[in-house]
N, C-alpha and C positions, 0 to 999 in steps of 0.2 A: 890330726888326722888318725890316729890311732884311735885319740880318744870317742872322737866322734864315730867310730866303727864300732866298735865295745858298744856304743848306745845303740846301734841303730840296731844290732844284734840282738841285745835286752829290749828291744821296743818292737820285734818283730814275730815273736815267738804269739801264739795264738790267745786269744782274749780270756779270761777267766768269766763263766756266764754269768757268776754271782757278783759280780762286778758292774756297776753302772756305765751304760755305753757314754763314749767319752762327749764331749760336749763342746761344740763350735766357740772360739774362741770372741767374746764380745767386748774385744779390746782391743780391736785393731778398726785403724781410722781405713772407711774408705777410700778417701781422698789420694792416701801414701799408696795402697792398693792400685789404683788407677796411675799413679806416679812410675809405678815400677811396670806391671802388665802393659799399660793400654788402655782407654777405652772401647769400646764397642764401637765400630763403625757408623750402627746406626745410632749411638749416643752423638758421635762426631757430624753426622748427617744435622740431626734435628740442630744441634747448636750451630753449626755454621748456616742453618738455613731462618733459625729467629733470627740473626744477624742481616742478611742479608733481607728482611724484611721490616724491620726495624728502621723506617724511615729518620728516627731522630739519631742514627748511628750515623758517624762519618762515611761521608760517601767512600776513600779507601779503607776503611774496615768493612763496608758492607761485598765491595770487589775481593776482597782477601778472602775472606768468606766465602763467593759465590764458586772465586778457583778452587779454595779447599772442596766443596762440593762439588765441583767436574771433577777434579781427583779419585775422591772418591766413589763416584758412580762409574769409572771406568772399567772395576768390577763387576761382572754380570749381575751378580747376586745383587750386591750395593742399587745397580738398577732397577732392581725387581723389587727391590724394597720401599721403593718409592713409592708404588702402589699402596704396599701396608702399611705407610705412616701415611699416606694419605696428604703427601707432597706436591702431586700434579696438578693441582688448584689454585696453591698461594705461586710456585713458580708462573704456571701461566697468566696468574693475577698481576707479577709484576712484566709482563709484556704488554698487556693493555692498560695497564694503569697510568693514566697521564703525569705523574709526580716522577715516573724513573726515568734516569736517565739515560741517553742515547750507548751511552756505557754501560751499565747495568743490561739493560736491554741485550746489548751484543752478549756480553756473557749469560745471561740468559740462554740465548739460542743456542750456544756453543754446548750447555748444558744439557739443552733437550735433545742435540743431535746427536751427541754419546750416548745419551742413553737408549734412546730409540734405536742406533744402528745396527742390524745385524739382533736385532732380540721382538719377535715378532709380539711376546707378549709384553713387553712396555708400548710397540707400538700400536697394538689396540687399547691398551688402559690410556695411556694421550691419545688418542684418536675420539673416545669417548667426551671427549673434551669439544669435540669439532673446531680442532683449533687451524683446520686451513689457510681460511679468510688471515685469519691476523698473521703465519707465516710470509702465505703471497706478500704481506699489505706490506712488510720489509726489504719488498724487492722494488716499491715503487721509486720514480725517481726524484722524488721532495725526500727522499732517506739519502742525506751528503757523502754520506761515509761508506766510501765502498767497499772496507773491512765491515761495517755492519750487513750489506749485500752481500758479500760471502757467506757470511755465519749466516744466514737465513738460507744458502742454496743450503748451507750443512746440513740444518735441523728437517732442512723438505726434505733433501733424500733422505736424508736417514729415518723416515717416515715411511718415503712413500718404496722406496725399493722393497721389492720382496712383498709386497702387502695391497694384493689387488683392491681388496675393500677402500685404501686411502685411493689407492687411483682412480677408482671407478667416480670417486668425489671430488673429481679435478675439474671436471664440465661445469657442476654447479656451481663452486668455488672461483668458475672465471681461471682456474689456476693455467689451463693449458696456450692463453694469450698473454699474461705473464711472462712466461718465461718462452713466449717469441718474441716478448719485446725486450724479455732479458737477453736474446740471444745477440742483440745490438747496445748490449752496456758500453759505457764509455768507461769501465775497468773490465780490462783483459781477462784479469781471475777469476769475475761471475760467469763471461762469458765461457770461460774454458768449465767452468762446476757443472753447470745449466749445461753445456754440450757432453758432456759425460754421462749427465745423471737419466737425455734423456738415451743414450745409448744404454746403458742399462736396465730403465726401463722396457726398452724394445727387444734386449735379446730374452728368445724363448726359450723357456725353462719349461720341467715335468715332462706331461705329455706333449706337449708342443713341441719341445725342442727333439723325444720320439720320433714324433711324426714327419716333421720334418728333414734328419738325421738320413728317416727312411726314401723318403721320397727323393733327396740331394743323391741318395746310395744309389735308386732305383734307375735313376736316369742316367749314373754316368756307367750303371752298367754295359756293359757290351749286348748285344745281343747274342744269344744262341750260347748264352757261359749260363752253366747250372749255378742258381742261389747255392748260396753256404745254409747249413744245417741251423732248420731254428728248431731247439731241445721244446715241446710242450711244458709249460709249469704246472697245469692244472689240469686234471680231467675231462673238462670241456674241449682243452686245445687236444688232448691224446686222442679223444672221439672226432676231431675236426681233420686230425693228421690220417686218421685211416679211415676217413670216407675221400681225403683227395686224392691215399694211396693211389696209383691203377694199378689191375692187376695183369699180371703178364701173360699171354694167351701159354696155354699148355703145350706143351713139344710134340711133333706128332708121332704116335708107336710107330718104330723100323717096323718095315713087314719080314725081314730075316734078323737070322742073326751078323752075317756077313755086310749086313747093312749096322745094324748095333755098331761093329767093332769099328765101320770106317767113319763114323759118324761119333765117339767116344773120344778122338784126340780132341778135334776138333773143339765140343766141347767142355772137356779138360782145361783146353786154354785158353776159352771167355770164361770159365768160371771165378777166377779169381778178380777179373777187369770189374765183373758185373759187380762182385760183390762188391768192391770197394768205392764203386760210380753209384755205390745204393744210397739215399742220403733219409728213407724211410725209418720213419719211426712207430714202430707196431706198436700198441698198448698191450698192458698185462690183462690175458683174460679174465683175472677177479675181478677187473675195475668196474664198480656200481655201474658206471653210465653204461656199461658194455653190456652187463647182466640186465633189465630190469625184472623187476617180481612177476613171478609169472600169474597169469587172469584164474581166477577162482576155478572155470573151466577144463583149466590145463593142470591146476594142482593136483599133485598125489594124494591121494588119502591118508589118514591120519594113522600113525605107527609103521609106514611102510617104509623098503628101501631108500627110498630116494629123501627120507627126514635124515638119514643118518651119513647118506650121500653128503644132500646138501650144510649139514652140521660141518661136514669133515673141509666140505671145501672151504664154511665161511672161517672155520678154525684157522686155514692157510691162506684164507686172503690178504692182498697185502694194506701193509696200513693205512688210515685215513692220513687225507690231505691235514697238514699241518693246520692250526688253527689261525685269524692272521695276528697278525704282530702286536704285542701290547704296547702303547703308547702311552707311556709314563709321562706322572702331570712333571714337564719342566717350560724350559722357555720358548722351545721348539716344537709345545703338544699341536698346535693346530697346524701347523705347517707339515706334521708332519702326518695327523689322521686328515687332512685335507691336502694336499700337495697343490690343487688347483688355487689352494685362497694365495699365495706366494707365486700367482701366473698375471703378470703384467701388461706383458706383450701385446694384447686383442685391444685393451681401451687405448693404448698408444698407439697403434697401429692407427684407429681409426681419427684421431688426434691429429696425425701426420697429415693426413689425408685430406681433414675433413674441416678442419682450424689453424691452417695455413702455415704450419711448423713447419712442413717439407719444403714449399716454399721458400720460407726464414731461414733455413740451414742452409740453402744450396746460394739462397742472396747472400750470409754473412762468408761465402768463400770466394764469394765473384765480385761482391762490392764491398769490402770489409769496410767496416766505420773506425776512423783513427781512433789512439787510445795512447795511456802516458798520458804525462802530466800535465801538458799543454796540446796533445790533439798530435805530437807530430811524427808517431809511429804506423807506419800499416803493415797489418800482416801479422802473425805469430803462428809459427810452427806447430807446437801444443796444439793451441785450439785447432789451426785445421787440423790434425789429426784426430782428434772427437770429432769433428763434423761431420772429415767422409768415416769414422768408423761407424755415426749412425747410419750414414749412405750404404755403406756398405751391407749393415745390419738388414738394413730394409730391402736394397732388391739381391741381397745372397742368402742371406737364414731363410728369410722371407717368401722369397721368391715375388718381389713385388715388381710391377715395369716403373720407370720412372717416369711421369705423364713430360709431355712434349718440351714445356719452356722447361721446366727444369732440368729433363736432358739435357736439350740443346746448353741450356750453362754451363751444367758441371763437363761438359764434353768441350766444349771451349774452354774451362779452365784447366784440365786435364791435361789438355795438348800445348797451352801456353807455360802450364809449369814443366813438362817434359819438358820442352824446346828450352826452358829457360837453367834446369837443372841437368840435360845433357844427359837426359836416356831414363829410361823406366828404373834402373838400380838403382842412380843417385835418389829418383823419386822418391821411391820406395826409402832408401835410407833415410832422408830427410822425414817422412813420416813416420817410422816404424815399423814401415809394410813388408809384406815380401814384396816379392815381384809378381805374384799369382794373384793377390787381394788387387793389385793395382790394375793390372789386366781384368780382373772383374768388373771394377770401378768401372774402368772402357770397356767392357763389353756392354753392361749397363744402360750407359749413355750415348751407346752406337747407334740403336734405332731411329730415336732420337734426329742425331745427326744426320741420319740419312735422308729423313725428313723434312729436314731443314731445306728452304730454296738458295 
């Protein structure tokens, strides 16, 4: 250790400018360096994909290579490298290749779902291949393995969630009809994933969520209750607040000194209360929106005293509003620059109301298809919870009224389940709901039940 210290001190001094710069060693074996430091992930991805697409390799080796590839792309930077390394086409080709076994296709579906989930950049790159019809085909009843169908929903979910562009393509690809039929799949795991996906696509995001929250708060607010302070965040907002602020009428001037003294205590008592209740936000007088440039007819002549006054006022004016937030080039840049690109509730609402999905969701509760190895089981609390979540989001978050038939079926189902469980509290526990959420569901079904003969 001491000799190593002496060597490091001797070689850490300033380099002699007359000496040539040190040359890198050429006698090092790159293979040894790779064994010591490990290969870069990009090289490991290339090697794994090369084995996976090589049909001359043993299928077990190909499956192992795909499994290694999936573990690598769990890291988001590696998932984004799929586009840079031009790997989307070979991966998608393994799905469409008729010689690929179902095991290989299932492993590829797993890779695709992992790569695109919560990754807008990867979603857009893969969507460029128009893969929806291919993914949806793996939900066909002709696919015998429930595990493969479940992986297809996994890949489909990763592509659709928070991706408005992909959801808009679902109608042309016949995707809503496929999901509707999948709610009756013989494998309960597939049904759970589909119900969860529908609820996720239905949840309002961004501007829609804010609008729905304001509407619900307005409905819940009692009458004659002062609204909370809304602080403007822009010059336009300040101007609007100033225009909307009512101007209090001036108090009449007392005629005598005695009247002034009599009114003084009352005014002093009322002044603090008025100050506390005031919620008006007054704009700064130097705001450019409130001080438009004067017209030529009213401008002061050059070299006048008003020039110095305006210069002084401009020097003390409030700073301009900060520029828009910079969008850095990363995986979520498109979502930040265009928040509407993550809004999927609009097309999903349309599909529920016009493609039979709403009726299928209620039917999956009221008349569930038996499941299990021999179809010996009925009902599933996890699946019921996910379906009810979708219906709750539809009726509560979006404020939509259930059609008469669906409302009646849902109302009768809720009554039967409440009677069986022994009350709202136990019913809420079964579905991981709150009692208020159960009551909101019952309230959504009440109008249809009242109309029933």
